[in-house]
MIKOL-315009 format. One record per residue (C-alpha): residue number from 1; x, y, z. Coordinates in nm, 3 decimals. Layout:
<num->NUM, xx->X, yy->Y, zz->Z>;
...
***
This chain:
<num->1, xx->-1.239, yy->0.250, zz->-0.392>;
<num->2, xx->-1.072, yy->0.592, zz->-0.394>;
<num->3, xx->-0.699, yy->0.569, zz->-0.433>;
<num->4, xx->-0.464, yy->0.859, zz->-0.322>;
<num->5, xx->-0.091, yy->0.826, zz->-0.419>;
<num->6, xx->0.153, yy->1.071, zz->-0.258>;
<num->7, xx->0.530, yy->1.079, zz->-0.328>;
<num->8, xx->0.731, yy->1.280, zz->-0.081>;
<num->9, xx->1.016, yy->1.495, zz->-0.230>;
<num->10, xx->1.006, yy->1.330, zz->-0.567>;
<num->11, xx->0.771, yy->1.290, zz->-0.870>;
<num->12, xx->0.645, yy->0.929, zz->-0.911>;
<num->13, xx->0.645, yy->0.808, zz->-1.272>;
<num->14, xx->0.326, yy->0.714, zz->-1.447>;
<num->15, xx->0.443, yy->0.357, zz->-1.476>;
<num->16, xx->0.499, yy->0.345, zz->-1.095>;
<num->17, xx->0.149, yy->0.488, zz->-1.039>;
<num->18, xx->-0.015, yy->0.233, zz->-1.270>;
<num->19, xx->0.172, yy->-0.048, zz->-1.093>;
<num->20, xx->0.050, yy->0.073, zz->-0.748>;
<num->21, xx->-0.303, yy->0.120, zz->-0.875>;
<num->22, xx->-0.302, yy->-0.242, zz->-1.015>;
<num->23, xx->-0.168, yy->-0.386, zz->-0.691>;
<num->24, xx->-0.392, yy->-0.198, zz->-0.449>;
<num->25, xx->-0.721, yy->-0.247, zz->-0.648>;
<num->26, xx->-0.653, yy->-0.623, zz->-0.641>;
<num->27, xx->-0.708, yy->-0.596, zz->-0.256>;
<num->28, xx->-1.081, yy->-0.550, zz->-0.339>;
<num->29, xx->-1.107, yy->-0.929, zz->-0.410>;
<num->30, xx->-1.037, yy->-1.004, zz->-0.045>;
<num->31, xx->-1.272, yy->-0.746, zz->0.113>;
<num->32, xx->-1.560, yy->-0.579, zz->-0.074>;
<num->33, xx->-1.596, yy->-0.280, zz->0.162>;
<num->34, xx->-1.271, yy->-0.093, zz->0.109>;
<num->35, xx->-1.350, yy->0.276, zz->0.107>;
<num->36, xx->-1.019, yy->0.434, zz->0.034>;
<num->37, xx->-0.647, yy->0.360, zz->0.008>;
<num->38, xx->-0.371, yy->0.606, zz->0.076>;
<num->39, xx->-0.024, yy->0.519, zz->-0.056>;
<num->40, xx->0.276, yy->0.730, zz->0.060>;
<num->41, xx->0.602, yy->0.683, zz->-0.110>;
<num->42, xx->0.926, yy->0.829, zz->0.028>;
<num->43, xx->1.303, yy->0.790, zz->0.019>;
<num->44, xx->1.467, yy->0.704, zz->0.355>;
<num->45, xx->1.774, yy->0.916, zz->0.426>;
<num->46, xx->1.977, yy->0.612, zz->0.528>;
<num->47, xx->2.300, yy->0.522, zz->0.342>;
<num->48, xx->2.156, yy->0.179, zz->0.295>;
<num->49, xx->2.052, yy->0.068, zz->-0.053>;
<num->50, xx->1.718, yy->-0.036, zz->0.077>;
<num->51, xx->1.593, yy->0.313, zz->0.120>;
<num->52, xx->1.253, yy->0.310, zz->-0.071>;
<num->53, xx->0.959, yy->0.315, zz->0.166>;
<num->54, xx->0.595, yy->0.243, zz->0.081>;
<num->55, xx->0.319, yy->0.307, zz->0.338>;
<num->56, xx->-0.035, yy->0.192, zz->0.261>;
<num->57, xx->-0.343, yy->0.252, zz->0.480>;
<num->58, xx->-0.675, yy->0.116, zz->0.403>;
<num->59, xx->-1.012, yy->0.247, zz->0.539>;
<num->60, xx->-1.288, yy->-0.014, zz->0.569>;
<num->61, xx->-1.634, yy->0.042, zz->0.724>;
<num->62, xx->-1.661, yy->-0.262, zz->0.959>;
<num->63, xx->-1.307, yy->-0.302, zz->1.094>;
<num->64, xx->-1.045, yy->-0.059, zz->1.200>;
<num->65, xx->-0.812, yy->0.098, zz->0.952>;
<num->66, xx->-0.542, yy->-0.131, zz->0.816>;
<num->67, xx->-0.185, yy->-0.024, zz->0.772>;
<num->68, xx->0.141, yy->-0.167, zz->0.619>;
<num->69, xx->0.486, yy->-0.012, zz->0.578>;
<num->70, xx->0.766, yy->-0.182, zz->0.392>;
<num->71, xx->1.121, yy->-0.074, zz->0.297>;
<num->72, xx->1.304, yy->-0.238, zz->0.007>;
<num->73, xx->1.548, yy->-0.161, zz->-0.281>;
<num->74, xx->1.264, yy->-0.056, zz->-0.515>;
<num->75, xx->0.929, yy->0.110, zz->-0.479>;
<num->76, xx->0.769, yy->-0.178, zz->-0.665>;
<num->77, xx->0.895, yy->-0.430, zz->-0.425>;
<num->78, xx->0.799, yy->-0.217, zz->-0.134>;
<num->79, xx->0.446, yy->-0.179, zz->-0.266>;
<num->80, xx->0.419, yy->-0.560, zz->-0.350>;
<num->81, xx->0.527, yy->-0.663, zz->0.005>;
<num->82, xx->0.301, yy->-0.398, zz->0.173>;
<num->83, xx->-0.002, yy->-0.523, zz->-0.042>;
<num->84, xx->0.071, yy->-0.878, zz->0.063>;
<num->85, xx->0.080, yy->-0.783, zz->0.429>;
<num->86, xx->-0.253, yy->-0.600, zz->0.382>;
<num->87, xx->-0.400, yy->-0.903, zz->0.203>;
<num->88, xx->-0.331, yy->-1.118, zz->0.514>;
<num->89, xx->-0.490, yy->-0.842, zz->0.738>;
<num->90, xx->-0.801, yy->-0.819, zz->0.521>;
<num->91, xx->-0.845, yy->-1.195, zz->0.530>;
<num->92, xx->-0.807, yy->-1.208, zz->0.902>;
<num->93, xx->-1.043, yy->-0.919, zz->0.953>;
<num->94, xx->-1.306, yy->-1.084, zz->0.724>;
<num->95, xx->-1.277, yy->-1.417, zz->0.921>;
<num->96, xx->-1.342, yy->-1.230, zz->1.253>;
<num->97, xx->-1.671, yy->-1.094, zz->1.119>;
***
């Protein structure tokens, strides 16, 4: 799987990139044909403390592209919740085949 991590208007730490890579590559367990994953991290301009946004899109050969977007207090939590949502989508897509 090809993994592309993009952080908008800030530099993501190496620790955060490793965390994202670990979480996203675990999705391969639920669907063998994931071609690529695009992760976009950005800060929302709201005054709310939950302003860290993670968007993850997966490209698979047999089903349409899958997408999840979560907003939380930390990027780690956002990525974790988005991966959980994608896991459910992958299981559902695999069952429909």
